DSSP file (Angstrom, degrees, kcal/mol; ACC not computed):
  #  RESIDUE AA STRUCTURE BP1 BP2  ACC     N-H-->O    O-->H-N    N-H-->O    O-->H-N    TCO  KAPPA ALPHA  PHI   PSI    X-CA   Y-CA   Z-CA
    1    1 A M     >        0   0    0      0, 0.0     4,-1.8     0, 0.0     5,-0.1   0.000 360.0 360.0 360.0 -41.0   92.3  -13.3    8.7
    2    2 A R  H  >  +     0   0    0      1,-0.2     4,-2.3     2,-0.2     5,-0.2   0.902 360.0  53.2 -68.1 -38.8   89.1  -15.1    7.7
    3    3 A R  H  > S+     0   0    0      1,-0.2     4,-2.5     2,-0.2    -1,-0.2   0.901 107.6  51.5 -64.8 -38.6   89.6  -17.6   10.6
    4    4 A Q  H  > S+     0   0    0      2,-0.2     4,-2.3     1,-0.2    -1,-0.2   0.879 108.2  52.0 -65.2 -36.7   89.9  -14.6   13.1
    5    5 A A  H  X S+     0   0    0     -4,-1.8     4,-2.4     2,-0.2    -2,-0.2   0.922 110.0  48.5 -64.6 -43.2   86.7  -13.1   11.7
    6    6 A V  H  X S+     0   0    0     -4,-2.3     4,-2.6     2,-0.2     5,-0.2   0.917 111.3  49.8 -63.3 -42.7   84.9  -16.4   12.2
    7    7 A L  H  X S+     0   0    0     -4,-2.5     4,-2.5     2,-0.2    -1,-0.2   0.909 111.5  48.7 -60.2 -42.2   86.2  -16.7   15.8
    8    8 A I  H  X S+     0   0    0     -4,-2.3     4,-2.3     2,-0.2    -2,-0.2   0.903 112.1  48.9 -67.2 -40.1   85.1  -13.2   16.6
    9    9 A L  H  X S+     0   0    0     -4,-2.4     4,-2.5     2,-0.2    -2,-0.2   0.932 112.5  47.9 -61.8 -46.7   81.6  -13.8   15.1
   10   10 A C  H  X S+     0   0    0     -4,-2.6     4,-2.4     1,-0.2    -2,-0.2   0.908 113.0  48.4 -61.8 -43.9   81.3  -17.0   17.1
   11   11 A F  H  X S+     0   0    0     -4,-2.5     4,-1.8    -5,-0.2    -1,-0.2   0.909 111.6  49.5 -65.3 -41.5   82.4  -15.3   20.3
   12   12 A T  H  X S+     0   0    0     -4,-2.3     4,-1.7     2,-0.2    -2,-0.2   0.906 111.7  48.6 -63.8 -43.3   80.0  -12.4   19.8
   13   13 A L  H  X S+     0   0    0     -4,-2.5     4,-1.8     1,-0.2    -2,-0.2   0.898 108.9  53.7 -64.2 -40.4   77.1  -14.8   19.2
   14   14 A A  H  < S+     0   0    0     -4,-2.4    -1,-0.2     1,-0.2    -2,-0.2   0.885 109.6  48.0 -62.7 -36.7   78.0  -16.7   22.3
   15   15 A L  H  < S+     0   0    0     -4,-1.8    -1,-0.2     1,-0.2    -2,-0.2   0.839 112.8  47.9 -71.6 -31.6   77.9  -13.6   24.3
   16   16 A L  H  < S+     0   0    0     -4,-1.7    -2,-0.2    -5,-0.1    -1,-0.2   0.730  94.0  86.4 -83.5 -21.7   74.5  -12.5   22.9
   17   17 A T  S  < S-     0   0    0     -4,-1.8     3,-0.1    -5,-0.1     2,-0.0  -0.677  83.6-127.7 -82.0 124.4   72.9  -15.9   23.4
   18   18 A P        -     0   0    0      0, 0.0    -2,-0.1     0, 0.0     5,-0.1  -0.373  27.5-101.4 -69.3 151.2   71.5  -16.1   26.9
   19   19 A A    >>  -     0   0    0      1,-0.1     3,-1.8     3,-0.0     4,-0.6  -0.353  32.2-112.2 -64.2 150.0   72.5  -19.0   29.1
   20   20 A V  G >4 S+     0   0    0      1,-0.3     3,-1.3     2,-0.2    -1,-0.1   0.868 118.7  59.9 -55.2 -37.2   69.9  -21.7   29.3
   21   21 A S  G 34 S+     0   0    0      1,-0.3    -1,-0.3     7,-0.0     7,-0.0   0.752 104.8  49.5 -63.6 -22.9   69.4  -20.8   33.0
   22   22 A Q  G <4 S+     0   0    0     -3,-1.8    -1,-0.3     2,-0.0    -2,-0.2   0.482  91.8 103.5 -93.8  -4.8   68.4  -17.3   32.0
   23   23 A M  S << S-     0   0    0     -3,-1.3     2,-0.1    -4,-0.6    -3,-0.0  -0.427  71.2-120.6 -80.8 150.7   65.9  -18.4   29.4
   24   24 A S     >  -     0   0    0     -2,-0.1     4,-2.3     1,-0.1     5,-0.2  -0.332  37.7 -96.3 -77.6 172.0   62.1  -18.3   29.9
   25   25 A G  H  > S+     0   0    0      1,-0.2     4,-2.0     2,-0.2     5,-0.1   0.889 126.0  45.8 -56.6 -44.8   60.1  -21.5   29.6
   26   26 A D  H  > S+     0   0    0      1,-0.2     4,-2.6     2,-0.2    -1,-0.2   0.848 110.7  54.2 -70.1 -32.8   59.2  -20.9   26.0
   27   27 A Q  H  > S+     0   0    0      2,-0.2     4,-2.4     1,-0.2    -2,-0.2   0.893 108.3  50.3 -67.1 -37.2   62.8  -20.0   25.1
   28   28 A K  H  X S+     0   0    0     -4,-2.3     4,-2.6     2,-0.2    -2,-0.2   0.916 110.7  48.7 -62.1 -44.4   63.9  -23.3   26.6
   29   29 A V  H  X S+     0   0    0     -4,-2.0     4,-2.7     2,-0.2    -2,-0.2   0.947 114.2  45.4 -63.0 -49.4   61.4  -25.2   24.6
   30   30 A L  H  X S+     0   0    0     -4,-2.6     4,-2.1     1,-0.2    -1,-0.2   0.891 112.0  52.4 -60.2 -39.6   62.4  -23.4   21.4
   31   31 A H  H  X S+     0   0    0     -4,-2.4     4,-1.9     2,-0.2    -2,-0.2   0.928 111.5  46.7 -62.0 -46.4   66.1  -23.9   22.2
   32   32 A A  H  X S+     0   0    0     -4,-2.6     4,-3.3     1,-0.2     5,-0.3   0.938 111.9  50.1 -62.1 -46.6   65.6  -27.7   22.7
   33   33 A L  H  X S+     0   0    0     -4,-2.7     4,-1.0     1,-0.2     6,-0.8   0.863 111.3  48.8 -63.1 -34.2   63.6  -28.0   19.5
   34   34 A N  H  < S+     0   0    0     -4,-2.1    -1,-0.2    -5,-0.2    -2,-0.2   0.818 119.3  38.7 -75.0 -29.0   66.3  -26.2   17.6
   35   35 A R  H  < S+     0   0    0     -4,-1.9    -2,-0.2    -5,-0.2    -3,-0.2   0.827 124.6  34.2 -85.5 -35.5   69.0  -28.4   19.1
   36   36 A L  H  < S+     0   0    0     -4,-3.3   102,-0.3    -5,-0.2     2,-0.2   0.416 119.4  37.4-108.4   2.2   67.4  -31.8   19.1
   37   37 A T  S  < S-     0   0    0     -4,-1.0     3,-0.1    -5,-0.3    98,-0.1  -0.744  92.4 -95.6-135.4-176.6   65.2  -31.7   16.0
   38   38 A F  S    S-     0   0    0      1,-0.4     2,-0.1    90,-0.3    -4,-0.1   0.253  93.1 -64.3 -84.3  11.4   65.3  -30.3   12.5
   39   39 A G  S    S-     0   0    0     -6,-0.8    -1,-0.4     2,-0.0     2,-0.2  -0.349  71.5 -54.4 120.8 156.8   63.5  -27.3   13.8
   40   40 A A        -     0   0    0     -2,-0.1     3,-0.0    -3,-0.1   -10,-0.0  -0.452  50.2-161.1 -68.5 132.4   60.1  -26.5   15.3
   41   41 A R    >>  -     0   0    0     -2,-0.2     3,-2.0     1,-0.1     4,-0.5  -0.628  43.1 -68.8-101.1 167.1   57.2  -27.6   13.2
   42   42 A P  T 34 S+     0   0    0      0, 0.0    -1,-0.1     0, 0.0     0, 0.0  -0.392 124.7  13.6 -57.9 128.6   53.7  -26.2   13.6
   43   43 A G  T 3> S+     0   0    0     -2,-0.1     4,-2.1    -3,-0.0     5,-0.1   0.239  96.0 106.9  91.7 -13.7   52.3  -27.5   17.0
   44   44 A D  H <> S+     0   0    0     -3,-2.0     4,-2.3     2,-0.2     5,-0.2   0.876  77.5  50.6 -68.7 -37.9   55.7  -28.7   18.4
   45   45 A I  H  X S+     0   0    0     -4,-0.5     4,-2.4     1,-0.2    -1,-0.2   0.937 113.1  45.8 -66.6 -42.8   56.1  -25.9   20.8
   46   46 A E  H  > S+     0   0    0      1,-0.2     4,-2.6     2,-0.2    -2,-0.2   0.901 112.3  51.9 -65.2 -40.2   52.6  -26.4   22.3
   47   47 A E  H  X S+     0   0    0     -4,-2.1     4,-2.4     2,-0.2    -1,-0.2   0.906 112.5  44.1 -61.1 -43.7   53.1  -30.2   22.4
   48   48 A V  H  X S+     0   0    0     -4,-2.3     4,-2.6     2,-0.2     8,-0.2   0.882 112.2  53.5 -70.4 -37.0   56.4  -29.9   24.3
   49   49 A R  H  < S+     0   0    0     -4,-2.4    -2,-0.2    -5,-0.2    -1,-0.2   0.923 112.8  44.0 -60.9 -46.2   54.9  -27.2   26.6
   50   50 A Q  H  < S+     0   0    0     -4,-2.6    -2,-0.2     1,-0.2    -1,-0.2   0.898 119.0  41.8 -65.7 -42.5   52.0  -29.6   27.4
   51   51 A Q  H  < S-     0   0    0     -4,-2.4    -2,-0.2    -5,-0.2    -1,-0.2   0.819 116.1-114.6 -75.3 -30.9   54.2  -32.7   27.9
   52   52 A G     X  -     0   0    0     -4,-2.6     4,-2.7    -5,-0.2     5,-0.2   0.248  19.1-103.2  96.8 135.0   56.9  -30.8   29.8
   53   53 A L  H  > S+     0   0    0      1,-0.2     4,-2.5     2,-0.2     5,-0.2   0.880 118.7  49.0 -57.9 -43.7   60.4  -30.3   28.5
   54   54 A D  H  > S+     0   0    0      1,-0.2     4,-2.2     2,-0.2    -1,-0.2   0.885 113.6  47.1 -67.9 -37.1   62.1  -32.9   30.6
   55   55 A R  H  > S+     0   0    0      2,-0.2     4,-2.2    -4,-0.2    -2,-0.2   0.885 111.9  51.0 -68.6 -37.5   59.4  -35.6   29.7
   56   56 A W  H  X S+     0   0    0     -4,-2.7     4,-2.5    -8,-0.2    -2,-0.2   0.932 111.0  47.6 -64.6 -44.5   59.7  -34.7   26.0
   57   57 A I  H  X S+     0   0    0     -4,-2.5     4,-1.7    -5,-0.2    -2,-0.2   0.932 111.1  51.9 -58.6 -46.5   63.5  -35.0   26.0
   58   58 A D  H  < S+     0   0    0     -4,-2.2     4,-0.5     1,-0.2    -1,-0.2   0.901 110.2  48.6 -58.7 -43.5   63.2  -38.3   27.9
   59   59 A A  H >< S+     0   0    0     -4,-2.2     3,-1.1     1,-0.2     6,-0.3   0.881 108.9  52.7 -63.9 -38.0   60.7  -39.6   25.2
   60   60 A Q  H 3< S+     0   0    0     -4,-2.5    -1,-0.2     1,-0.3    -2,-0.2   0.808 104.6  56.4 -70.0 -25.4   63.0  -38.5   22.4
   61   61 A L  T 3< S+     0   0    0     -4,-1.7    -1,-0.3     1,-0.3    -2,-0.2   0.569 111.8  44.3 -76.0 -11.1   65.8  -40.4   24.0
   62   62 A H  S X  S+     0   0    0     -3,-1.1     3,-2.3    -4,-0.5     4,-0.3  -0.640  70.8 171.7-129.6  72.3   63.6  -43.5   23.9
   63   63 A P  G >   +     0   0    0      0, 0.0     3,-1.6     0, 0.0    -1,-0.1   0.743  69.4  71.5 -61.7 -25.0   62.2  -43.3   20.4
   64   64 A E  G 3  S+     0   0    0      1,-0.3    -4,-0.1    -3,-0.1    -5,-0.0   0.662  93.9  57.4 -63.9 -14.1   60.7  -46.8   20.6
   65   65 A T  G <  S+     0   0    0     -3,-2.3     2,-0.5    -6,-0.3    -1,-0.3   0.520  90.5  88.3 -91.4  -6.6   58.1  -45.4   23.0
   66   66 A I  S <  S-     0   0    0     -3,-1.6     2,-0.2    -4,-0.3    66,-0.1  -0.810  79.2-127.6 -98.5 124.5   56.9  -42.8   20.6
   67   67 A A        -     0   0    0     -2,-0.5     2,-0.2    65,-0.1    65,-0.1  -0.485  30.8-119.7 -66.6 134.4   54.1  -43.6   18.2
   68   68 A E        -     0   0    0     -2,-0.2    63,-0.1     1,-0.1    -1,-0.1  -0.483  30.8 -97.0 -79.1 150.1   55.2  -42.8   14.6
   69   69 A N     >  -     0   0    0     61,-0.2     4,-1.8     1,-0.2     3,-0.4  -0.447  24.3-146.3 -64.3 122.6   53.2  -40.3   12.6
   70   70 A P  H  > S+     0   0    0      0, 0.0     4,-2.2     0, 0.0     5,-0.2   0.799  99.1  61.1 -63.2 -25.9   50.7  -42.1   10.4
   71   71 A V  H  > S+     0   0    0      2,-0.2     4,-2.0     1,-0.2     5,-0.2   0.916 104.2  49.2 -64.1 -40.3   51.1  -39.4    7.7
   72   72 A L  H  > S+     0   0    0     -3,-0.4     4,-2.3    58,-0.3     5,-0.2   0.941 108.9  51.7 -65.0 -46.9   54.8  -40.4    7.5
   73   73 A E  H  X S+     0   0    0     -4,-1.8     4,-1.4     1,-0.2    -1,-0.2   0.912 111.3  48.4 -58.0 -43.3   53.9  -44.1    7.2
   74   74 A A  H  < S+     0   0    0     -4,-2.2    -1,-0.2     1,-0.2    -2,-0.2   0.878 112.4  47.6 -64.2 -38.9   51.5  -43.3    4.3
   75   75 A K  H  < S+     0   0    0     -4,-2.0    -1,-0.2     1,-0.2    -2,-0.2   0.813 113.9  47.2 -77.8 -27.9   54.1  -41.1    2.5
   76   76 A L  H >< S+     0   0    0     -4,-2.3     3,-1.7     1,-0.2    -1,-0.2   0.726  91.3  85.1 -79.1 -23.5   56.8  -43.8    2.9
   77   77 A A  T 3< S+     0   0    0     -4,-1.4    -1,-0.2     1,-0.3    -2,-0.2   0.840  86.1  50.7 -53.7 -43.9   54.6  -46.6    1.7
   78   78 A P  T 3  S+     0   0    0      0, 0.0     2,-1.7     0, 0.0    -1,-0.3   0.649  88.4  87.5 -72.2 -12.0   55.2  -46.1   -2.1
   79   79 A L    X   +     0   0    0     -3,-1.7     3,-1.5     1,-0.2     4,-0.4  -0.562  55.5 170.7 -84.9  75.6   59.0  -46.1   -1.6
   80   80 A E  G >   +     0   0    0     -2,-1.7     3,-1.5     1,-0.3     4,-0.3   0.796  66.1  65.3 -63.5 -31.9   59.4  -49.9   -1.9
   81   81 A T  G >  S+     0   0    0      1,-0.3     3,-0.8     2,-0.2    -1,-0.3   0.749  91.2  65.4 -64.8 -19.8   63.1  -49.9   -2.0
   82   82 A L  G <  S+     0   0    0     -3,-1.5    -1,-0.3     1,-0.2    -2,-0.2   0.740 101.7  49.8 -72.1 -22.3   63.3  -48.6    1.6
   83   83 A R  G <  S+     0   0    0     -3,-1.5     2,-0.2    -4,-0.4    -1,-0.2   0.418  89.2 106.4 -98.2   1.2   61.7  -51.8    2.8
   84   84 A M    <   -     0   0    0     -3,-0.8     2,-0.1    -4,-0.3    -3,-0.0  -0.570  64.6-135.4 -80.1 140.8   64.1  -54.1    0.9
   85   85 A S     >  -     0   0    0     -2,-0.2     4,-2.3     1,-0.1     5,-0.2  -0.404  32.1-102.3 -81.4 172.8   66.8  -56.0    2.8
   86   86 A T  H  > S+     0   0    0      1,-0.2     4,-2.3     2,-0.2     5,-0.2   0.883 124.1  52.8 -64.1 -36.9   70.3  -56.1    1.3
   87   87 A T  H  > S+     0   0    0      2,-0.2     4,-2.2     1,-0.2    -1,-0.2   0.918 110.2  46.6 -63.3 -45.6   69.6  -59.7    0.1
   88   88 A E  H  > S+     0   0    0      2,-0.2     4,-2.8     1,-0.2     5,-0.3   0.902 111.1  52.9 -64.8 -38.5   66.5  -58.6   -1.7
   89   89 A M  H  X S+     0   0    0     -4,-2.3     4,-2.6     1,-0.2    -2,-0.2   0.928 110.4  47.5 -61.8 -44.3   68.3  -55.6   -3.2
   90   90 A L  H  < S+     0   0    0     -4,-2.3    -1,-0.2     1,-0.2    -2,-0.2   0.874 114.7  46.8 -66.4 -36.2   71.0  -57.9   -4.6
   91   91 A E  H  < S+     0   0    0     -4,-2.2    -2,-0.2    -5,-0.2    -1,-0.2   0.909 118.4  39.9 -71.1 -41.1   68.4  -60.3   -6.0
   92   92 A K  H  < S+     0   0    0     -4,-2.8    -2,-0.2     1,-0.2    -3,-0.2   0.862 128.3  29.4 -76.9 -36.2   66.3  -57.6   -7.6
   93   93 A Y  S >< S-     0   0    0     -4,-2.6     3,-1.4    -5,-0.3    -1,-0.2  -0.550  79.0-177.5-124.1  66.0   69.1  -55.4   -8.9
   94   94 A P  G >  S+     0   0    0      0, 0.0     3,-1.1     0, 0.0    -3,-0.1  -0.355  70.2  21.9 -68.4 147.5   72.1  -57.7   -9.6
   95   95 A G  G 3  S-     0   0    0      1,-0.2     3,-0.1    -5,-0.1    -5,-0.1   0.581 125.5 -78.5  74.1  10.4   75.2  -55.9  -10.8
   96   96 A G  G <  S+     0   0    0     -3,-1.4     2,-0.4     1,-0.2    -1,-0.2   0.450 105.3 110.1  82.3  -2.0   74.2  -52.7   -9.3
   97   97 A R    <   -     0   0    0     -3,-1.1    -1,-0.2    -4,-0.0    14,-0.0  -0.867  62.0-136.0-110.6 140.8   71.8  -51.9  -12.2
   98   98 A M        -     0   0    0     -2,-0.4    15,-0.2    -5,-0.1    -5,-0.1  -0.771  27.8-112.8 -93.9 138.6   68.0  -51.9  -12.0
   99   99 A P        -     0   0    0      0, 0.0     3,-0.1     0, 0.0    -1,-0.1  -0.358  30.4-111.6 -68.6 147.4   66.1  -53.6  -14.8
  100  100 A L        -     0   0    0      1,-0.1     5,-0.1     2,-0.1     2,-0.0  -0.519  41.4 -95.8 -75.0 145.6   64.0  -51.5  -17.0
  101  101 A P        -     0   0    0      0, 0.0    -1,-0.1     0, 0.0     7,-0.1  -0.351  28.5-133.5 -59.5 142.4   60.2  -52.0  -16.6
  102  102 A A  S    S+     0   0    0      2,-0.1     3,-0.3    -3,-0.1     2,-0.3   0.895  87.5  51.2 -67.4 -40.7   58.9  -54.5  -19.3
  103  103 A E  S    S+     0   0    0      1,-0.2     5,-0.0     2,-0.1     0, 0.0  -0.678 111.2  14.5-101.2 154.2   56.0  -52.3  -20.2
  104  104 A N    >>  +     0   0    0     -2,-0.3     4,-0.7     1,-0.1     3,-0.6   0.905  65.1 167.1  55.5  51.7   55.9  -48.7  -21.2
  105  105 A K  T 34  +     0   0    0     -3,-0.3    -1,-0.1     1,-0.2     3,-0.1   0.713  68.1  65.5 -67.8 -21.2   59.7  -48.3  -21.8
  106  106 A K  T 34 S+     0   0    0      1,-0.2    -1,-0.2     4,-0.0    -2,-0.1   0.866 107.9  38.3 -72.5 -31.8   59.3  -45.0  -23.5
  107  107 A S  T <4 S+     0   0    0     -3,-0.6    -1,-0.2     2,-0.1    -2,-0.2   0.525  95.3 109.0 -95.8  -5.8   58.0  -43.2  -20.3
  108  108 A A  S  < S-     0   0    0     -4,-0.7    -8,-0.0     1,-0.1    -4,-0.0  -0.331  85.8 -93.1 -70.3 155.1   60.4  -45.1  -18.0
  109  109 A D        -     0   0    0      1,-0.2    -1,-0.1     2,-0.1     6,-0.1  -0.516  29.8-137.8 -64.7 126.5   63.3  -43.3  -16.4
  110  110 A P  S    S+     0   0    0      0, 0.0    -1,-0.2     0, 0.0     3,-0.1   0.720 102.4  45.0 -62.7 -19.6   66.3  -43.8  -18.7
  111  111 A R  S >  S+     0   0    0      1,-0.1     3,-1.9   -14,-0.0     4,-0.1  -0.729  70.2 172.1-120.3  78.9   68.5  -44.4  -15.6
  112  112 A P  T >   +     0   0    0      0, 0.0     3,-2.0     0, 0.0     4,-0.4   0.719  69.7  73.0 -66.1 -21.2   66.3  -46.7  -13.6
  113  113 A Q  T >> S+     0   0    0      1,-0.3     4,-0.7   -15,-0.2     3,-0.6   0.716  83.5  71.7 -67.0 -14.4   69.1  -47.4  -11.0
  114  114 A K  H <> S+     0   0    0     -3,-1.9     4,-2.7     1,-0.2    -1,-0.3   0.578  76.7  81.1 -75.0  -9.5   68.4  -43.8   -9.8
  115  115 A I  H <> S+     0   0    0     -3,-2.0     4,-2.7     2,-0.2    -1,-0.2   0.932  91.9  48.1 -57.3 -47.4   65.1  -45.1   -8.3
  116  116 A V  H <> S+     0   0    0     -3,-0.6     4,-2.4    -4,-0.4    -1,-0.2   0.926 112.5  47.7 -60.0 -46.5   66.9  -46.4   -5.3
  117  117 A T  H  X S+     0   0    0     -4,-0.7     4,-2.4     1,-0.2     5,-0.2   0.911 112.7  49.2 -64.8 -42.6   68.8  -43.2   -4.8
  118  118 A R  H  X S+     0   0    0     -4,-2.7     4,-3.0     2,-0.2     5,-0.3   0.915 110.6  50.8 -62.5 -43.2   65.6  -41.1   -5.2
  119  119 A D  H  X S+     0   0    0     -4,-2.7     4,-2.7    -5,-0.2    -2,-0.2   0.913 110.2  50.2 -61.3 -42.6   63.8  -43.3   -2.7
  120  120 A L  H  X S+     0   0    0     -4,-2.4     4,-2.4     2,-0.2    -2,-0.2   0.949 113.7  43.7 -60.8 -50.1   66.5  -42.9   -0.2
  121  121 A M  H  X S+     0   0    0     -4,-2.4     4,-2.2     1,-0.2    -2,-0.2   0.919 115.8  48.3 -63.8 -46.1   66.6  -39.1   -0.5
  122  122 A E  H  X S+     0   0    0     -4,-3.0     4,-2.7    -5,-0.2    -1,-0.2   0.910 111.4  50.1 -59.6 -43.4   62.9  -38.8   -0.4
  123  123 A G  H  X S+     0   0    0     -4,-2.7     4,-2.5    -5,-0.3    -2,-0.2   0.913 109.9  50.7 -64.8 -41.7   62.6  -41.1    2.6
  124  124 A K  H  X S+     0   0    0     -4,-2.4     4,-2.1    -5,-0.2    -1,-0.2   0.934 112.9  45.5 -60.7 -45.9   65.2  -39.1    4.5
  125  125 A L  H  X S+     0   0    0     -4,-2.2     4,-1.9     2,-0.2    -2,-0.2   0.915 112.4  50.9 -64.6 -43.3   63.5  -35.8    3.8
  126  126 A L  H  X S+     0   0    0     -4,-2.7     4,-3.2     1,-0.2     5,-0.5   0.904 110.6  49.1 -63.4 -41.5   60.0  -37.2    4.7
  127  127 A R  H  X S+     0   0    0     -4,-2.5     4,-2.0     1,-0.2    -1,-0.2   0.916 109.7  51.9 -62.4 -42.2   61.3  -38.6    8.0
  128  128 A A  H  < S+     0   0    0     -4,-2.1   -90,-0.3    -5,-0.2    -1,-0.2   0.859 118.7  37.4 -62.7 -35.9   62.9  -35.2    8.8
  129  129 A I  H  < S+     0   0    0     -4,-1.9    -2,-0.2    -5,-0.2    -1,-0.2   0.923 130.5  22.2 -82.6 -46.8   59.7  -33.4    8.2
  130  130 A Y  H  < S+     0   0    0     -4,-3.2   -58,-0.3    -5,-0.2   -61,-0.2   0.635  86.6 113.0-105.6 -15.5   57.0  -35.8    9.5
  131  131 A S     <  -     0   0    0     -4,-2.0     3,-0.2    -5,-0.5   -63,-0.1  -0.306  50.2-155.1 -64.2 140.0   58.6  -38.2   12.1
  132  132 A N  S    S+     0   0    0      1,-0.2     2,-1.0   -66,-0.1     3,-0.2   0.596  90.2  73.4 -82.1 -13.9   57.6  -37.8   15.7
  133  133 A R     >  +     0   0    0      1,-0.2     4,-2.0    -6,-0.1    -1,-0.2  -0.501  61.1 156.5 -97.6  62.9   61.0  -39.3   16.6
  134  134 A Q  H  >  +     0   0    0     -2,-1.0     4,-2.7     1,-0.2    -1,-0.2   0.881  66.7  50.9 -62.1 -44.8   62.9  -36.2   15.7
  135  135 A L  H  > S+     0   0    0     -3,-0.2     4,-2.6     1,-0.2    -1,-0.2   0.905 109.6  52.6 -61.0 -40.6   66.0  -36.8   17.9
  136  136 A D  H  > S+     0   0    0      1,-0.2     4,-2.5     2,-0.2    -1,-0.2   0.901 110.8  47.6 -59.6 -41.6   66.4  -40.3   16.4
  137  137 A E  H  X S+     0   0    0     -4,-2.0     4,-2.6     2,-0.2    -2,-0.2   0.909 110.9  50.7 -68.2 -41.7   66.2  -38.8   12.9
  138  138 A V  H  X S+     0   0    0     -4,-2.7     4,-2.3  -102,-0.3    -2,-0.2   0.935 112.4  46.9 -60.2 -45.1   68.8  -36.1   13.7
  139  139 A L  H  X S+     0   0    0     -4,-2.6     4,-2.5     2,-0.2     5,-0.2   0.902 111.5  50.6 -63.2 -43.0   71.2  -38.7   15.1
  140  140 A A  H  X S+     0   0    0     -4,-2.5     4,-2.4     1,-0.2    -1,-0.2   0.908 111.2  49.0 -60.7 -41.9   70.7  -40.9   12.1
  141  141 A D  H  X S+     0   0    0     -4,-2.6     4,-2.3     2,-0.2    -2,-0.2   0.895 110.1  52.0 -63.1 -40.8   71.4  -38.0    9.9
  142  142 A F  H  X S+     0   0    0     -4,-2.3     4,-2.8    -5,-0.2    -2,-0.2   0.944 113.5  42.1 -60.7 -49.2   74.5  -37.1   11.9
  143  143 A W  H  X S+     0   0    0     -4,-2.5     4,-2.3     2,-0.2    -1,-0.2   0.876 112.5  53.3 -70.9 -37.0   76.0  -40.6   11.7
  144  144 A Y  H  <>S+     0   0    0     -4,-2.4     5,-1.5    -5,-0.2    -1,-0.2   0.926 115.6  41.3 -59.9 -43.4   75.1  -41.1    8.0
  145  145 A N  H ><5S+     0   0    0     -4,-2.3     3,-1.3    -5,-0.2    -2,-0.2   0.887 110.1  58.9 -71.3 -39.5   76.9  -37.8    7.3
  146  146 A H  H 3<5S+     0   0    0     -4,-2.8    -2,-0.2     1,-0.3    -1,-0.2   0.906 107.7  45.6 -54.9 -45.4   79.8  -38.6    9.7
  147  147 A F  T 3<5S-     0   0    0     -4,-2.3    -1,-0.3    -5,-0.1    -2,-0.2   0.473 108.1-132.9 -82.7   0.0   80.6  -41.8    7.8
  148  148 A N  T < 5 -     0   0    0     -3,-1.3     2,-0.7     1,-0.2    -3,-0.2   0.929  24.2-164.1  56.0  56.6   80.3  -39.8    4.5
  149  149 A V      < -     0   0    0     -5,-1.5     2,-0.7     1,-0.0    -1,-0.2  -0.646   1.4-164.5 -76.3 115.8   78.1  -42.3    2.6
  150  150 A Y    >   -     0   0    0     -2,-0.7     3,-1.7     1,-0.1     6,-0.2  -0.903   7.8-157.2-108.1 110.6   78.3  -41.2   -1.1
  151  151 A L  T 3  S+     0   0    0     -2,-0.7     6,-0.7     1,-0.3    -1,-0.1   0.774  87.8  56.3 -64.2 -28.3   75.5  -42.9   -3.0
  152  152 A D  T 3  S+     0   0    0      4,-0.1     2,-0.7     3,-0.1    -1,-0.3   0.503  81.0 107.4 -84.9   0.0   77.2  -42.6   -6.5
  153  153 A K  S X  S-     0   0    0     -3,-1.7     3,-2.5     2,-0.0     4,-0.2  -0.698  95.9 -69.1 -83.8 118.2   80.3  -44.5   -5.3
  154  154 A A  T 3  S-     0   0    0     -2,-0.7     3,-0.3     1,-0.3     0, 0.0  -0.073 109.3 -20.3  41.3-119.0   80.4  -48.0   -6.7
  155  155 A R  T >> S+     0   0    0      1,-0.2     3,-1.3     2,-0.1     4,-0.6   0.060  95.2 121.2-108.6  25.7   77.7  -50.1   -5.2
  156  156 A T  H X>  +     0   0    0     -3,-2.5     3,-1.2     1,-0.3     4,-1.1   0.846  65.4  67.9 -56.3 -37.3   77.0  -48.1   -2.1
  157  157 A V  H 34 S+     0   0    0     -6,-0.7    -1,-0.3    -3,-0.3     3,-0.2   0.791  92.6  59.7 -56.9 -30.0   73.4  -47.6   -3.1
  158  158 A R  H <4 S+     0   0    0     -3,-1.3    -1,-0.3     1,-0.2    -2,-0.2   0.848 108.9  41.6 -65.1 -34.6   72.7  -51.2   -2.5
  159  159 A W  H <X S+     0   0    0     -3,-1.2     4,-1.2    -4,-0.6    -1,-0.2   0.593  98.6  80.2 -90.6 -11.5   73.7  -51.1    1.1
  160  160 A S  H  X S+     0   0    0     -4,-1.1     4,-2.7    -3,-0.2     5,-0.2   0.874  79.2  60.4 -67.7 -41.4   72.0  -47.8    1.9
  161  161 A P  H  > S+     0   0    0      0, 0.0     4,-1.1     0, 0.0    -1,-0.2   0.939 110.3  41.2 -58.3 -49.1   68.3  -48.8    2.3
  162  162 A P  H  4 S+     0   0    0      0, 0.0    -2,-0.2     0, 0.0     3,-0.2   0.872 116.9  50.2 -64.8 -32.1   68.9  -51.1    5.3
  163  163 A M  H  < S+     0   0    0     -4,-1.2    -3,-0.1     1,-0.2    -4,-0.0   0.851 110.4  49.6 -73.7 -33.2   71.5  -48.7    6.8
  164  164 A S  H  < S+     0   0    0     -4,-2.7     2,-0.2    -5,-0.1    -1,-0.2   0.655  83.3 107.0 -83.8 -13.8   69.1  -45.7    6.5
  165  165 A A     <        0   0    0     -4,-1.1   -82,-0.0    -5,-0.2   -83,-0.0  -0.469 360.0 360.0 -66.7 128.4   66.1  -47.3    8.1
  166  166 A T              0   0    0     -2,-0.2    -1,-0.1     0, 0.0    -2,-0.0   0.405 360.0 360.0-115.4 360.0   65.6  -46.0   11.5
């Protein structure tokens, strides 16, 4: 019964959504931003409108041609574990545990191994919000989710920073 209700809802929504050929220019831009990014950010619609939808999509398909947002670079800078290679991660955090800081142990996180996990989550969110390479981030998120990387499983967190870098 529930499956039938979902199918009816999907069918109804499909009928109500105009075909791309019937959309206005701004509707096409918004449709592309909704499908190829994490959603339109302030200024995105105007940027795509100025650049032209086809040119914007082509640029998104070639992310190496897009200059990265300096705000993103500044916000990712303090997340040092994101820049570590797997070898560096193994050297710095042997056995899957992160060493406690030598000084100020009282204010240190009682679970310092969570720093890597926190950096990964924060980096992913910052890229989704600030990156100019939105399609690249959406695809990275899709494949990361597709392979179902669970950070709390064994030593997965060690391999995640190099894998999540886009």
